[in-house]
DOTIMI-692818 format. One record per residue: x, y, z of N, C-alpha, C, CB in turn. Coordinates in steps of 0.1 Angstrom, whole numbers, plus 5000, padded with zeros to 4 digits. Atoms other than C-alpha are relative to their C-alpha. Glycine has a CB too. Example, Ala and Ser with C-alpha at 12.3 -4.5 7.8 and 13.67 -1.06 7.14 Angstrom:
500949885000512349555078500950125000499050005012;499149895000513749895071499250115008500450054986;
% end
This chain:
500949885000500050005000500950125000499050005012;499249885001501450344991499150125003500750024987;500849884997500150675006500950124998499549995015;499249885003501351004993499150125003500450004985;500749884996500351335008500650124992500150035015;499549895008500551654987500750105010498850074994;499449904991502651944999498950095006501150094992;501049944991500952165024499150104992500650085011;500849905007499852445000499049934991501050094992;500950075009498452204974498949925008500749924991;500950084992496851995001498950095005500749945012;501149914995494952295016499150044988500650125007;500749965012493952404981499049904995501050044989;500850105006492552074970499149925009500949904993;500850084990491151925002498850085004500949965012;501249944994487751985016500350045015498849915000;499749964987487552155050499949885010499050105005;500150124992486351815065501349925000498849924996;498850085002489351645051501250065008500449984986;498949934993491751905065499949985015500050154997;500250024986490251875099500249865004498650035004;499850144996490251495099501449965000499249914990;498550035000493951495091500750095010500550024986;499349934989494651735120500750124996500949915007;499249895004495952025100499350135004500150004984;500749874997493252285108500050045014498649994995;500149974986493552265145501349965008498849945006;498750034994497252215153500550125008501149954990;499549904992498652415182501449965004499150035012;498650024996502252455194500149905012500750135004;500050094989501352265226499949854995498850035009;500050145005500651955205501349964994498949994989;498850035008503951975187501349995008500250104990;498749994993506652045213500049945014500550145000;499850064987507651825242501350065006500149855000;498749954993510351925268500249925012499950155004;499750084988512051705293500050095012501449934998;500149924988511351825328501250005009498849965008;498750014992514751725342499849995015500950124997;500250034986513351595375501349935006498849925002;498850064995516351515397499649875007500750095010;500250134993516751165412501049904997498649954997;499050115002519050865416499449885007501450045006;500750124995517850505421498650035004500849955012;501349964996514350635420499049895002499450094989;501150094998511250455432498750085000500149925014;501349935001507550545425498949905004499850054986;501250074998504150435436498850084996499949965015;501249945004500750505422499050015012499349934988;501149994991498050635446498850074994500450075013;501249965007494550755440500150144993498950015010;499949865006495451125433501350034993499850105011;498849975008498751075415501149905004500450145003;498850084999502250955422500950055012500850004987;499049964990504850955450501449954995499749945014;498650035005508650955442501050025012500350094988;498849994991511750895464501249964992499849925013;498750045006515450865455501150005011500350104989;498950034991518850815470500750135005501149924993;499149894995521151045492499250135004501050034990;500749884996518451285505499149985012499250064989;500850034989517151125537498549984997500150115011;501350045004514150985520499150124996499349915011;500749885004513051305503498849954991500950094991;501350035007509451285489499650104991498949975011;500749915010507951435458498649934997500950014987;501350055005504351395447499650084987498950025011;500449945013502751465413498649944996501049974989;501350055005499251445398500249944986499050124999;499950045014500551385363501349934996499850124991;498750075002504051225367500950094991499849874993;499149915008505551535349500350125009499250044988;499749884992505251835373500049955015498950114998;499850064987506551745408500050115011501349925000;500049914989506051905442500949935011498650015006;499050044990508951875467499550015014501350084998;500550004986507951775503501249985009499049895002;498750014992511651755515500149865006499950115011;499650134994513051475536498949955010501350005006;501050054990510751245556500749955013499349884993;499350034987513451175582501050115002500749865000;499049894998515751435598501449955000499650075013;498750054999518651205602500049854998500750045013;499950155002519850845597499549945013501549954997;500550064988518050625622501149935008498949894997;498950044991520150525652500349854998499750035014;499850155001519650145647501049974988498749934998;499250035012521450165613501549995003499850114990;498650014997524850225629500549875006500450125010;499650134995524749885645500549914988498849935007;499750095012524949725610500950074990498849964993;499149925009526750005591500650125007499250054987;499549904990528850195616500450134994501249945007;499549885006530250455592499150054988501449994995;500849965011527250495569499850155000498649935001;500149865002526850845555498650054994501150064992;501349965006523350835539499149884999500350064986;501050105002520250645532499849984985498650045006;500050035014520150475498498849934996501349924997;500850095008517850315473498749975006500749884997;501350034994514350355488499149924990499350135004;501050075008511550125475498650035006500349854999;501349974995507950255480499049894995499550144996;501050115004505249985481498850015009500749865001;501250004992501649975492499749855004498850054992;500050134995501349675515499350005013501449955001;500750024987498949565543499350135004501049955010;500849884997496949885541500850125003499149975011;499249884997499850125544501150014989500749995014;498849985009502750275523501349975008500050144994;498850034994506050125532501250044991500149855004;498849975007509450245522501249925006500450155001;498850084997512249985523501250084995499949864994;498849925003515650155524501249935005499950145005;498850064995519250065530501050105005500649914989;498849934995522350185548501249914998499850055015;498850085003525850075540501350075002499949944985;498649945000529550135544500549994985501049925010;499750005014530650235509501149914996500350154996;499050105005532449965490500149875008501350074999;500050134992531749695516498649945001500650035014;501350074998529049445524499550025014500149864996;500549974987528449595558498850094998501150075009;501249935005524949685550498749955007499849994985;501250054995521349665562498850074993499950035015;501349955006517749715550499050015011499549904989;501149984991515049865571498850064993500550105011;501149945007511650025565499350095009499049894995;500949914993509350305575498650004993500550145001;501450015006505550335569499250125004499449875005;501049904998502650575567498749954995500450144994;501350045005498950525563499650084987498950025011;500249925012498750805538501350054994499050125003;498849955006501350915513499950154997500249924987;500249865004499951265509500350095012498550024996;499749914989501651525532498850095003501350084997;501149914996499151725552498749935002499850114990;501250084998496451455551499949955014499949894989;500250044986494951315583500949885004498649965002;499250124996496850985582501450004995499349884994;498649995004500151115570500950015012500250124990;499049994989503151055592500849875000499350025014;499150125002506150815590500449945014501250044992;499550074988507050555616501149904995498849915007;498950095004510350375614499949875007501450075003;500150144994510349995620501349935001499049924991;498750064998514049935620500549894991500149955014;499350105008516049635608499149904994501049945009;500750115006514749385583501049894996499350054987;499050105004517849215569501350074999499649944986;498749945001521549275569501149904995500550055014;498850085004524949145556501250065008500250004985;498749954994528449165570501149994990500449915013;498949985010531749225553500449864994501250065007;499650135005532448845549498949944991500449915011;501050065008529148775531500350024985498650065003;499750005014529148705494498950074992500149864995;501049915006526148925487499750125009498649924997;500149874993525049265498498650045002500850114992;501349964997521949385516499750154997499749985015;500449875004521249695496499049994988501250094996;500949995012518749805468498849905001500849964987;501250084998515549645482499050034990499550025014;501249985008512549595460499049895003500449994985;501150094995509149435470499149974988499250065012;501050045010506749235448499049915007500749934988;501150094995503449055455499849904989498750085003;500250115010503048715438498549984998500749875005;501450025004499848585423499249935011499949924988;500650074988499048395456499850105012500749885004;500249904989499148715477501250015009498849975007;498849994992502648655492500950114995500849875000;499149895003505248935494501449955001499750125010;498650045001508848895485500950134998500349914988;499049895002511949125486501249964994500350075014;498750025007514749125461501050115005499850004985;499049904997518049295469501349954995500150025016;498750055003521749275461500850104991499949874993;499149925008524849425445501349935000500250145007;498750065002527949265430500049865007501150095004;499850134994529348935444499149904994499750025015;501050105005526648675442498850064994499649905011;501149935007524348935427498750025007499749924988;501349964996520648945433499449885008499150044988;500650104991518948765462498550035002500750005014;501549984997515248715472499749935013499249944988;500550064987513648655506498550035000500750065012;501449984998510048615516499750095012499349865002;500449904990508348885537498749965007499950144995;501250014993505648865563499250134998500249985016;500749885004502949105550499650085012498749964993;500549934988501749195585501150085007499349915010;498949934992505049275602501050084991500849905007;499149945009507049375571501449945001500150145003;498650074999510049155582500049874993500349985015;499950135007511348835568499049905006501549955001;501050104996508748555569500649895008499249954988;499550114992509148285595499949864993499350005013;500350135006507848005572500949974988498650004995;499150025011510548045546501250095002499450024986;498849934997514048155556501149994989500649965013;499150025011515648065523500450144994499449914989;499549885008517848335505500249944986501350065007;499950065014517248255468500950094992498649994994;499249925009519948365444499349994986501549944999;500850005012518048475413500750074988498750075002;499249945011520648665392501450035005499350134995;498649984997524448685390500850024987500549885009;499149995012527048805365501149915003500550154999;499050114997529548525361501350024992499449874996;498849985008532048645334501050085008499650074987;499049924993535348775346500050154995501449944996;500049875005535049075323498950095007499750004985;501149924994531749185340500450055014498849925001;499649974986533449195375498849985009500450155000;501150034991530149075389499050125001500449975013;500849874999528549425382498649984997500750104991;501550015001524849365388499450045013499649864996;500649954988522649545413498650064996500950115006;501249935002519449745417498849924994500250114990;501150085006516849465412498650075001500049875007;501449964999513149535405499249884994499750134992;500850115004510449275402498650044998500049885010;501449985002506949285388499449884993499750134991;500750105007504349035377499150054989499149925010;500949965012502549055343499749884993500750114991;500550115008500448805326500449865005500550014986;499650134994501348525350501549975000499349894993;498550025000505148575345500550115010500550024986;499349914991507548745369501250064992500549945013;499049935007509949005354501050065009499450114990;498949954991513349085370500850104991500949885005;499249905006515049405359501250035009499250144997;498849974993518649475370500850104993500849875003;499049905006521349735365501449934999500150125009;498750065003524649625350501150114999500049914987;498849925003528149775349500250125009500050044986;499549904991529550095363499050125001501450054995;500949894997527350355379500650135004498949955010;499949884991527350705392501150104997500149955013;499049905004530150885373499350114993501149934992;500749895006528851225365500850125001498650025007;499249885001529951575360501249984991500550045014;498950015010533451575345500449864997501250075007;499650145003533751195347498849924994500449935013;501250065005530351125331500249894990499150104994;499850105010531850935302500449865005501150064990;499650134994533050665326498849915004500950025012;501250074996529450565334499649914989498950095003;500450105010528450245316498849925004501249894997;501350064995525250165335499049974989499450095011;501050055010522549975316499049925007500649934988;501150084994519349785323499849874992498750085000;500250135006518949415317498949935007501349915001;501150074994516149175324499849854996498650074997;500450135003514748825324498649975006501049895004;501350044994511448645333500049865005498950034989;500150134994510348345352498549965002500750005014;501450054997507248125358499750015015499949864996;500249994986507748145396500850125005500449875007;499349884995508848445417501449965005499250065012;498650044996511848245430500949954989499849885010;499250035011513048175395499849864995501550025003;498949935006514748065374499650114990500949904992;500349895009514748395355500949994987500350145007;499350025012515748355319499850114990499649874993;500149895009516548605292499349954987501450064997;500850045012514948605257500749904992499850134992;499250115007517748375244499949875008501450054998;500150124992516948125272501149985010500049894991;499050014990519948195294499650045014501350084996;500449974986519548185332500750125005500349875009;499449884994520148515349500949975012499050105004;499250044988521648325379501349954995499349905008;498850045006524348215355500550094989499949854994;499549905009525148535337499150054989501249954993;500949965010522148575315499350135002498949894998;500749884999520148885308499950074986500850105010;500349935012518549075279500150155002498749964994;499949864998519649435275498850084995501350054993;501249925004516649675275500450144997499050005011;499649865002518450015277501550015003499250105009;498749964997521950145275500250134993501149894994;499749865005523650475265499650024986501450035002;500349965014522250645234499950155001498649944995;500149865001522651005223500650065013498650054998;499549934988523051235253499649935013499550145000;500650064988521350985277501049895004498649944996;499050094996524150815296499549935013501350085004;500350084988523750525321498549995004500750065011;501450014997519950465319499849875008499150004988;500150124992519550225349499650045014501349935000;500449974987518950205386498550015002500750125006;501549985001515250165379499149915007499750004986;501050084994512050025392498849994992499750055014;501350025007508949875375498950025011499949874993;501149984991505649975391498750004992500150135008;501350015006501949915383499350145000499249895006;500849885001500150225371498549954998500450104988;501450045001496350235365499749904989499250134997;500350095011496350055332501249974992499050074990;498750045007500049995323501049985011500450124990;498850014992503349895338501050114995500649864999;499149905003505850175340501449975007499550145004;498650024995509650195347500650135002500849914990;499449874997511250485365501549975002499450075012;498650024999515050515362500850135000500549904989;499249885002517850765363500949994988500950035013;499049995011520250875336500850135002499350014986;499149884999522951145332500050074986501449965004;500249925012522551425307501350054995499050125003;498749975006525751445286500150144995500449904990;500049875006524751765268499550115009499350004987;500649904990523151935298501050025011498749965004;499249974988524351965333500949885004499150035012;499250124998525951615332499849935014501550044999;500450074987524151505364498749934998499950115011;501150105000521351265373498650074999500149915011;501449975002517751305362499249874999499750104988;500850135001514851055360499250014987499149985012;501050025011512750925331499049895005500749954987;501150104997509450735335499549954987498850075008;500450065012508750495307498949905001501349944993;500850115001506150255297500849874997498950014989;499550135004507049885297499049954991500349915013;501050055010505449745266500349854998500250084986;499950145001504749375264499649954986499249935011;500350065013504849175232498849905002501249924994;501150095000502048925223500449875008499649964986;499550124992504248645238500650045013501049924992;499749964986504748845270501550025003499449915010;498649954997508348975267499950155001501049954989;500049864997509149325278500950084990500450035014;499149905007510449615257499750145006499750004984;500149874993511049965269499550114990501450055005;500749905008508850245256500650145002498650015003;499649865000509150625255500250055014499050094992;500049924988510250845284498850104999501350085002;501249925000507151035295500350155000499149965012;499849865001507251395284498750084999500850034987;501249934998503751495292498949954991500250144997;501050055009501951305264500149854999500150064985;500050145001500850945262500049954985498849945007;500250045014500050925224501050074991498650024996;498949945009503351065211501349925002500250155004;498750074999506650915203501150094994499949864991;498849935004509951105201500949894994500650085012;499450125006511750885176501449985004500050024985;498650024996515250945190500049915012500650145004;500150094989514050745220499649854996499150055011;500350145005513250435199501249915001499450004986;498950095001515250125197500650014986499649855003;499449965012517750215170501049894995500750135001;499150105006519449955147500750074988499349874995;499349935010522150105125500749914990501050105006;499350085010523249945092501450044999499250004987;498749955001526250165091500350105011500350064986;499749904990528050385116499650144994501550005003;500449875004526650735115498650014996500950054990;501450005004523150635104499250035013499649874994;500949984989520250735126500650095011499549875007;499349914991522151025142499050095007501050094992;500849924992520451195171500650145000499949955015;499549875004520751565162499150115007499950024985;500749894993519751895178499450104991501050085010;500749905008517252145164499050075009499349954988;501049934991515252425182498649994994500450145001;501450015005512252345159499649855002500050034986;500450134998512251975168499449985014501249904999;500650034987510151835197501049955009498849904998;499050034990512251815228501450034995499949865005;498749955005515051975207500849904993500850055012;499250115006516151645191499249934989500449905010;500650085011515451445159501049904995499450094989;499150095006516851165139500450044985499449864999;499549975013519051255109500649874994501050125000;499350115007520651025083499249875001501449985006;500850135001517850775080500149964985498450035004;499650015014519550675048500349864995501350074999;499450135005520650305047499149895002501349985007;500850134998518749985040500649925011500049924986;499550084988518949775071500050085013501349954997;500249924988518750065095498550005004500550154998;501450014995515550055117499850085012499749855001;500449944988513750255143498849925005499650154997;501150084994511450045166499450085012500549865005;500749924990508950225187498949925007499350134994;501150064992507050025214499150105006500749905011;501049914995503850195224498949935007499450094988;501250054993501150115249498850094995500150015015;501249935005497750215233498849945008499849994985;501150054992494750185256498749984994499850095012;501250025008492050205230500349944987499250134998;499950065013491849965201499250074990499649855001;500849945011490750095167500850064990499050105006;499449935011491550315138500750135005499050044989;499149894996494350575142500650064987501149965010;499249945010496150825121501450035007499450134994;498649974995499950845126500450134994501049884998;499649875005500851205123501650015001499450125009;498650035002504451175110500750134996500249894988;499449875001506551485114501449984995500050085013;498750035006509551495091500650124993499849884989;499449905008511951705071500749944988501050095008;499450055012513051655035500550124992499149914991;499449895006515451915022500549984986501250055008;499650045013516051734989499050054989500249864999;500849955011514451784955499049894996500850034988;500950105004512551454953499449935012500749904991;500850074990510151224973500949895006498749954995;499350114993511851015000498949895003500750055013;501050104996510150685010500549935013499849904989;499850084989509950505043499149885000499950085014;500950114997508550165051499650005014500649864996;500550004986506350185082499249885002499150135002;500750124996505249865098499450015013501149884999;500749994987502649855125499449865003498850114999;500450134996502249525143500049904988498650005006;499850105011503549335113499450044986499549875004;500649965013501549515086500750134995498550035002;499249895006503649735063499350084989501349934994;500449915011503050025040501150094997498750085004;499049905005505250255020499450145001500549974986;500449874997505050615030500950104991500050045015;499249905008506050895005500150135007499350024986;499749874992507651205020500550104991501049975011;499649905010507651494996500950105006498750074995;499149904995510251774999499250105009500750074988;500549904991509652025027500750134999500049955015;499349875002512252285016501250025008499150115002;498849984992514852245043500349875008499950125009;499550114991516851995065499950055014501449954996;499949974986516651995103499050105005501350055002;501049914997513552215103498649935000500050134991;501250084999510152085115498850105003500249905011;501249924998507352345111498849905000499850104988;501250084998503852215118499449944987498950085007;500550055013503052175081500849884995500050114990;499250115006505751915076499649875005501550025004;500550124995503651615081499449914989498950025011;500950085008502051315064499249925010500849904991;500850074992499251115078499949854996498550055001;499950145003499450735080498949925007501449945003;501150084994496250525086500649875006498949974991;499550124994496850235110498949955010501350025008;500950064990494749995131500949955012499249884994;499250034988496149965167499149915009500450125007;500750084990495249715194500250055014500549854999;499949954986494749765231501249925006498749975008;498850054994498049715249501250034992499849855002;498749975006501449675233499950004985501049895003;500049985015501849805197501550034997499150114995;498649985004505149805178500150054986500849865001;499949935013505950045150501550004996499550155002;498650015005509049995129500150094987500449864997;499849905011510450255104501349964994500050155005;498850035008512950165077500150094988500049854996;499949925012514350385050500049904988501350085000;499950085013513850265014500750094990498549974994;499249905008516750444996499650004986501449965002;500349975014515850594963500750124994498550014997;499349885004518350874961499550135007499950024985;500549894992516251104983499849955014498650054994;500050044986516151105021499150095008501450015005;500949924991514051225050500549995015498649954999;499750004985514751315087498649995007500750135004;501350024992512151235114500150055014499749855000;500149934986511151415146499149925009499650144998;501050044990508051275161498849944993499550115009;501250055005504951065156498950015011500249854996;501249994991501551145172499049904995499450145001;501050115003498850875174498650075002500249885009;501349934999495451035166498949894999499950104989;501150105000492350825175498850054992499649975014;501249965009489650835148498849955007500249934986;501350034993486350845167498850034991500050075014;501249985007483150795148498850005009499949894989;501250014992480650675173500249965014499049914993;499850054987482250535204501450025006499749855000;498850004992484950595230499849915012500550155004;500250084988485250305254500750075012500649864998;499449934989485850455288501249935006498950015012;498850074995488350185297501250024991499849865002;498949975009490450315268500750135004499550014986;499449884995491550615289501549995000499450055013;498550005000495250725289500550015015500550124992;499649994986495450835326499050085007501450065002;501049924993493651035353500349985015498649964997;500050024986493051055390498649965005500550145007;501250064995490450895412499249924990499150125005;500550095010489850645385500749875001500150054985;499450135000490550275382499349914990500049945014;500650115008489849955362499649905010501049954990;500450114991487849695380500549874996498450005000;499550135004488649325380499349954987499849905011;500750045013486149305350500550094989498550015002;499549915010488249565331499050114997500449934988;500949895002485549825336500550135007498649965006;499549874996486250195341499150055012500050104989;500749944989485250345375500650135003500149905013;499649864997485450715385499350045013499750094988;500649944987484950885419499850154998501049975011;500349855000483751235427501350075000499250035012;498749925001486451485417501049944991500550025013;499050065008488151245394499950044985499849855000;500049985015489051275357500849904993500550144997;499250095008490251065329500350074987499249874997;499549935012492251175298499949914988501550045002;500150075012491551065263500750094990498549974995;499249915009494351225241499649984986501449975003;500050005015494251315204498849944994501249924996;501250045006490651265195499850084987498850025010;500349935013489951345158498550035000500449914988;501449964998486751535164499350024987499850125008;500649985013486151595127499349874995501050044989;500650135004485251225124498749975007501049895001;501250014992482451265149498950084992500150055015;501049945009479451335126498750045007499749914989;501249964993476751385153500450075013499149885003;499849934988476451625182499349935012499650144999;500750074990474251385201500949905008498849924994;499150084991475951215231499249925010501150095007;500550084989475050935255501149935006498949904995;499050074993476950745281499449895007500750105010;500450124993476650395295500550005014500449884992;499650014986476750365333499349885006499750135008;500750104992475950095359499650075013501049885003;500649944988473750205388500250155001500849945012;500049865000472850565386500350055014498650064995;499449964987474850735414499650145004501549985000;500249864999473551085410501350074996499750035015;498849935005475951365401500150024985501349945005;499849965014477351455368501349964994499950164998;498850025008479851345342500150104989500149854994;499849905010481251605319501149964990500250145006;498950015010483351585287500550144998499549944986;499449875001485751875287501150014990500650045014;499049985011488152025262501350045006499550124991;498649964998491852005268500649995013500250134995;499550014986492151995306498949975009500750135003;501050054991490351885337499050115004500749965013;501049894998488752235341499750074987500550095011;500249935013488452305304498550024997500649924989;501449975004485352415285499249874999500050064986;500950115000482452175290499449984985498950015010;500550035014481652005256498649935001501049924992;501250074998478851785270499849975014499949884991;500250044986477251715304498949895000499550125008;500950124999475551395315499549995015500749874996;500550014986473251395346499749865003498750095001;500250144996473351065364498849985009501349945006;501250014992469751065376499049914993499450145003;500950105006466950815371499150064989499249945011;500949945010464851065352500750014986499650145004;499349995013467551065325500249864994501350075002;499850145005467450685320499349984987499549905011;500650025014466850585284499949854997500950074990;500150145003467550215280500949925009500349974985;499250094992469049915298500349874993499349975014;499650125007470949625284501249945008500450014985;498950074994473149375303500650085012501249974991;499649924988473249595334500450144998501149935007;499649865003474149915316498850084997500950004987;501049905003471950215316500550114991499550075014;499549905009472250455287499450135003499649964985;500449874995472050815298500250104989500650045013;499749905010471551095272500650125007498650044994;499249894995473851395276499650124991501549985000;500249885008473751755263500849994987500450135007;499350015012474751795227501450065000499250084989;498649955001478451835219500050144994500849914992;499749875007479752185210501450014998499450115009;498649965003482952335197500849884995500650055013;499250115006484052035177500850064988499149894995;499149965011486752055150501449985004499750144996;498650024997490351945148500349895010500650135004;499650104990492251735173499950055014501549964997;500249964987491251755209500449895010498650055003;500050094989492051595242498750025008501350045010;501250004993488851495259500449965015499049904994;499950044986488751495297498649965005500650125009;501250054994485951295314500150035015499649854997;499949964986485251455348498749965007500250155002;501250044992482951355377499850105011500249865006;500349914989481251585401498749965007499950154996;501250034993478651515428499749855000498950074995;500250155001479051135423500149945014501049944990;500050074988478150915452500749874998498649985006;499350135002480650625456500850014987499149885000;499450015013481850525421499049994989501049885000;500850025012480350555387500849914991499750144992;499450095009481050255365499550044986499649855004;500349955013481250375329500449904989500750144998;499750095011481050165298500550084988498749934996;499649935012481050355265499550155000499549934987;500549865004480750725255499649994986501150115002;500650035013478450715225499750134993498749915002;500449895009478150955196499149944989501350074994;501050075009475050875176500550004985498650075001;499550015014475650765140499750114992499549874994;500349895009475851015113498849974992501250024991;501250035008472651065093500449964986499250134999;499750035014472450925058500250124991498849914994;499949895009473551145030498750054995500949964988;501349955005470851375017499749954986500150165000;500450055014468951284985500850064989498550014998;499249945011471151524966501349944999500150155004;498750075001474151304973500149924987500349915012;499850085012475551134942499849865003501450024993;500250144997474550774939500149924987498649985007;500050105011474750464917499249885003501549974996;500850124998472450164913500749894992498550024996;499350115007474049834905499249875001501449975007;500750135001472549494894501049895002499249994986;499050104997474549224910499749864993500249985015;500350135006472748934892500350004985498549975002;499849995014473649064857501449974997499650144995;498650025005476748944838500650134995500049894990;499549875004476949294823499550105011499450044986;500349924989477049524853499450144995501250035009;500749875004474649824848499950095012498649974995;500149914990474850134869499250124995501550055004;500849895003472450424870500450125009498549975001;499849894992473050774882498750045007500650124992;501249964994470550964903498950044991500350115010;501049975010468851064871499449884993500550104990;500450135005468350694863500549984985498549995000;499550025014470350724830501049885001500650134994;499150114998472050384826501450024993499449874995;498649995005475850374820500749875004500850125004;499350124996478350084821501150035010500749944987;498949984991480850034848501350014993500049885010;500249924987483050194859499450134998501450015006;500549875000481250504867500950105007498650015007;499149904995483350814874499350135002501350014991;500649874997482251134891501250105002499150005012;498849914999485251374883499850115010500450054987;500349884991483551664901500149965015498750064997;500050054986483351454933501349915003498849925003;498750064999486751284927499949855005500950075010;500150144996485550924930499549924987499049985011;500550095010484750624908499549875006501249974989;500550134995482950294912500349894989498450015003;499650105009484249974897499549865005501550004997;500450144996483149604897501249935004499349934988;499050094995485249364917499349875002500850055013;500750134997484648994923499150015012501049895002;500950004989481548964944499650135006500549915011;500449874995481049334948500550124992500450015014;499749875006482049694941501150065008498850094999;499049914993484949924949499750144997501549964996;500149855001484450294955501450065002499050065010;498749944999487750474948500050155000500949944988;500049854999488450834958501450044996499750045015;498849955005491151034942501050045011499850114990;499249954989492451174974499649935013499950155002;500350054987492851025009499250105008501349955007;500749904992490451185033498849935008499550114992;501250054992487251145054498949974990499650105011;501050045010485050945030499049905006500749954987;501050104996481850745035499249954988499050065010;500850065010479850515013499049915006500949924989;501150084996476450355018499549914989498950095006;500750095010475050045001498649985005500849874999;501450014997471250055001499349914991499350145000;500850075009468649824987499050094994499249885008;500949915007465949954964498950075009499249934989;500949944990463750034995500650115008499449895009;499349894993466350275007500649955014499150115002;499450054988467450045036501549984999499249885005;498650025001471050035045500449855001500750075012;499450145000472849705036501450005006500049954986;498649994994476349825045500450155000501049924992;499549874999477950145056501550005004499250095010;498550014997481750195055500650144999500749914990;499349875000484150485061501549974998499850085013;498650025001487750535053500750145001500349944986;499249885000490550785058501149984989500750035013;499150025011492350635028499350034987500449855000;500549975013491250604992498949904995501150014990;500950115005489150284988499049955010500949894994;501050074993485950135001499549894992498850105005;500550125008484849784991498849945007501149904999;501150074996481549614993500149864994498650074996;499750145005482049234991498949905003501349955005;500950114997480048914990498550045000500449935013;501449955000476749074980499149894994499950124991;501150095006473548874974499550064987498949985010;500549955013471748904941498950105003499349884992;501049894998469649214937500550134995499650015014;499649865003469749584929500450085012498950074992;499549924989471749814951500250144996501249945006;499749865002472150184955501350035008498850095004;498849964993475650314963499950165002501349964992;500049864997475550654980501450045006498950045010;498749954996478750854985499950135007501050014988;500049884993479351125010501450055003499149995013;
% end
């Protein structure tokens, strides 16, 4: 399949207004185009999700706490302890700081497991503190230290630092820890006390570097369960050289998975991590040095991984990134984008890059590129950009592909989405390294819920293109499933994968193509009318109300399988690409929400062009709306479409890609089939015998 988009001037001149809107050109704003790394400080970070956002801690600051509603803008609450606890000196007499906290919600409270150690020795200990609430200033906020959990001495072959807690599928809690020597260990915890469990005192060795060249450099374990498998992430090689010695840092992230929490953990090649195995997920690229020391944690509807890195081109010191972990269909992990404020955007320089030759796929600076960086020299066959993405709503999307082509001819890229490839033509934009908003093509794609994998490969033809960013635009015609939200607060997914929202909560649905919504009538499916109101808002949690839904019995319209369909006020201010926010106010308890429904577009008016086809005839006859018979194919140059016979049906072909619809009606005017496309072709297949009317809109 080949898709070619005209240059911007000709595109605007030739396209209808609806087409421009549907392809996101008419309503692009700078906020949509430019991301910026927030440079949040942190080393060996740990995060936990709570109802109103996130809590973050890191090393060497006496358990300093940050909170955030959106995981991008952070509020500093300073240290949660004034000094190193006195008990720590029993096990680490000369310790100078508290390291590597791990925040975990356990037994109805938030616990922070932390370590103290004598630098360079195995004279170390792990302890923990707890609080009922993680929100400073709330009624139940306040930390209590519980002292010693586990320790090692100088003669031990493993080290009691870098704790990480995981809950297994049977409800048991475990703690991984370790650094160098025999590597990563695992012990069972007592959920009630927080200490080592009495029914299993085994110290399980679950990962170890064995080669002489590695020097045993493995630490910072993190465990999480997904799809019935346990995933172990560890940090390899040399950490913590920053400032003038930043180039000496070789830290990276490796992982494996296991059927049982106690192992064995094997990498993607089948090698046991306890015998030197491990699949590399991240290592230095561009200005991002030493991406490691991380922790996986469960967010509302995705697994995420927070880690530190060192900024080679900036201050040369440590900052954190928060990435999605994206799982393949066979449940292996790949690392997604660092979160820069948008869920449905991919900065291509952060993809997994495969270079056919040295110098290809060069991460390059530009003040017009999103986050100041882009990929140049996408030139050589065999080079590849792989972008793992978590997409929470399955369906049709447009990939808004922002590029630069300073040459004189069309470049071509092969874009593969979940194994389905298409060739994308990239016309000249007039300059290299410059990314104005008009420098885009739109690529139709069908995405699934969960892990999606986009691969980009150059197809050298003498012309080349640079690439900055891809935005994923959701094409909404009649339904947004509420459980397809991107994030929010006071929301959750139930054990039935249903969306629940509390009073004061909101959910984000990014990048909605509102031009594809052809009706202003809105309804919403809920379970058990709770009272209160749900509102669809424009762009932010307190943005303009586009539609309101009163959750009262008087508004009940129909019931099916436990769902009540509630009519809402008509949509307003549609057009272009919007972020929808679903907000709740006055709701008692939780509102369980199914689908947000936009009623189907009306049939084309009788003035629409149409054709009547006889499927039982060997000589296909088509009539226009004036009933004058003509032979297939019928072409309507003024409307830029044609109709042609194909085996078992008809194809409607449009000259230009855009927002097109075609209806197949029987002679009584009843709809037999209705299809839409953002491409160029609609097909009606496997038709029964009879006469049909094709209406095009």
